[in-house]
C-alpha positions in Angstrom: 21.8 -22.3 3.9 23.4 -20.1 1.2 22.5 -16.5 1.9 23.5 -15.0 -1.5 21.3 -17.6 -3.2 18.4 -16.9 -0.8 18.8 -13.2 -1.5 18.6 -13.8 -5.3 15.5 -15.9 -4.8 13.7 -13.2 -2.8 14.7 -10.6 -5.4 13.5 -12.8 -8.3 10.2 -13.6 -6.6 9.4 -10.0 -6.0 10.6 -8.9 -9.5 8.4 -11.6 -11.1 5.3 -10.6 -9.1 5.7 -6.9 -9.7 6.4 -7.2 -13.5 2.8 -8.5 -13.8 1.2 -5.4 -12.4 -0.6 -3.2 -15.0 1.2 0.2 -15.1 -2.0 2.0 -15.9 -3.6 0.9 -12.6 -0.6 2.2 -10.7 -0.7 5.5 -12.5 -4.4 5.9 -11.7 -3.6 5.1 -8.0 -0.8 7.7 -8.0 -3.1 10.4 -9.6 -5.8 9.6 -6.9 -3.2 10.2 -4.2 -2.0 13.4 -5.7 -5.5 14.9 -6.1 -6.9 13.9 -2.7 -7.4 16.5 0.0 -6.1 14.0 2.6 -4.8 10.5 2.5 -5.8 7.9 5.1 -3.9 4.6 5.3 -5.2 1.5 7.1 -4.0 -2.0 7.4 -3.3 -4.6 10.1 -0.3 -6.8 11.1 2.8 -6.8 8.9 0.8 -5.1 6.1 0.1 -2.3 8.6 3.9 -1.8 9.1 4.4 -1.6 5.4 1.6 0.9 4.9 2.9 3.0 7.8 6.2 3.4 5.9 4.3 4.7 2.9 2.1 7.0 5.0 5.2 8.5 6.6 6.8 9.0 3.1 3.6 10.8 1.9 3.9 13.2 4.9 7.6 13.8 3.9 6.4 14.6 0.4 4.0 17.2 1.8 0.7 15.3 1.6 -1.7 15.4 4.5 -1.5 11.7 5.4 -2.8 9.9 8.4 -2.6 6.3 9.6 -6.0 5.1 10.8 -6.2 4.4 14.5 -3.8 7.1 15.6 -5.2 9.7 18.0 -4.5 12.5 15.6 -6.4 11.0 12.7 -9.4 13.2 11.7 -12.7 12.2 10.1 -12.5 11.0 6.5 -14.6 12.9 4.0 -15.7 12.9 0.4 -12.6 14.6 -1.1 -10.2 12.2 0.7 -8.7 8.8 -0.3 -8.5 5.7 1.9 -5.6 3.4 1.1 -5.7 -0.2 2.4 -3.4 -3.2 2.2 -4.5 -6.8 2.8 -2.8 -10.0 1.5 -5.8 -12.1 2.1 -8.4 -9.5 1.1 -10.4 -10.7 4.1 -8.9 -8.8 7.1 -12.1 -7.9 9.1 -10.9 -4.6 10.5 -9.5 -3.4 7.2 -12.8 -4.3 5.5 -14.7 -2.3 8.1 -12.5 0.7 7.5 -13.2 0.4 3.9 -16.9 0.4 4.4 -16.7 3.6 6.6 -14.6 5.3 4.0 -17.1 4.5 1.3 -20.1 5.6 3.4 -18.3 9.0 3.8 -17.8 9.2 0.0 -14.0 8.8 0.0 -12.2 7.1 -2.9 -10.9 3.7 -1.8 -7.7 2.2 -3.2 -5.7 -0.7 -2.1 -3.2 -3.4 -2.7 -4.5 -6.9 -2.2 -3.3 -10.4 -2.6 -6.7 -11.8 -3.7 -8.7 -9.9 -6.2 -11.9 -11.9 -5.7 -12.2 -11.3 -2.0 -14.5 -9.1 0.2 -11.9 -6.2 0.2 -11.0 -6.8 -3.5 -14.6 -6.6 -4.6 -15.3 -3.5 -2.5 -12.3 -1.3 -3.6 -12.8 1.5 -6.1 -9.3 0.9 -7.4 -7.1 -2.1 -6.6 -3.7 -3.4 -7.5 -3.5 -7.2 -7.1 -0.2 -8.7 -5.9 -1.0 -12.4 -5.6 2.0 -13.3 -3.4 0.3 -15.6 -0.9 -0.9 -14.9 2.6 -1.3 -16.6 6.0 -4.6 -18.0 4.8 -3.3 -19.3 1.5 -5.4 -19.1 -1.7 -5.5 -20.2 -5.3 -3.7 -18.3 -8.0 -1.0 -17.1 -5.6 2.5 -17.0 -6.8 4.5 -19.9 -5.5 7.1 -18.8 -3.0 9.8 -20.4 -0.9 9.2 -17.7 1.7 6.9 -17.8 4.7 3.3 -17.1 3.9 2.6 -13.4 3.4 6.3 -12.3 2.9 6.2 -12.1 -0.8 3.0 -10.0 -0.8 4.4 -7.6 1.9 7.8 -7.2 0.1 6.1 -6.6 -3.3 3.7 -4.1 -1.7 6.6 -2.2 0.0 8.5 -2.0 -3.3 5.4 -0.9 -5.2 4.5 1.8 -2.6 8.1 3.0 -2.6 7.9 3.2 -6.4 4.7 5.2 -6.2 6.4 7.6 -3.7 9.3 8.0 -6.1 6.8 8.9 -8.9 5.2 11.5 -6.6 8.6 12.8 -5.7 9.6 13.2 -9.3 6.2 14.9 -10.1 7.2 17.5 -7.4 10.6 18.1 -9.0 12.7 15.8 -6.8 13.6 18.5 -4.3 15.3 16.6 -1.4 15.6 19.8 0.6 11.9 20.3 0.8 11.4 16.7 1.8 14.1 17.0 4.5 12.4 20.1 5.9 9.4 17.9 6.8 11.5 15.0 8.2 11.4 14.7 11.9 14.1 16.3 14.0 12.9 14.7 17.3 14.9 11.5 17.1 
C-alpha cells in the first residue's frame, strides 16, 4: 500500500471523468438553480450525503434549499427545481421523487452515472458521470476504487464547482455567506 500513489490515482480518475462533462450542460444546470424559487434535493445512500453537502452550501449562498424527507421540507411547486443524484440511475425512491416533482411542474435536474436509465431518461436536465455504481453497468469508467466511489467523488467536486460559480455570480462575499452559517455547533 502506497498512500501517495493511491491518492494520485483517485485524483487522476476524478479529473479524467470530470473533464468529459460538457460545460454547457453544467451552465444550464447552474442557471436553473439560480432562477428557481426554491431548490429541493433528493438522493439516497452515499449520494444522499454528497447532495446534502450541496443543499447546505446552497442555503449558505442564500437560496431556499431543502433536502427531501426532512420534516421542514415544504411542497414542491411549478417554479421550483428538484435536484437528484443517482449512480445507477435506478434508485427506486429517487425515481419516485422525480415523478412527484414532474407531476407538480418542477424542473428536474440531476447527476447520474447511467444516462440510459429510468432516472436518466426522466430528467429534464442531466449531467452524466459514468463512474460506476454498486450495480455495475456498461460504459462506466474503469476504477480501482470500490463501486460507486468514483461517481460520488466526481459528483461532489462538480457540485462544489457549481456552488463556486454561484458564489462568484453573487460577488464572492464571504461575510454574507458566514452570516447564514450556523452558530449552533
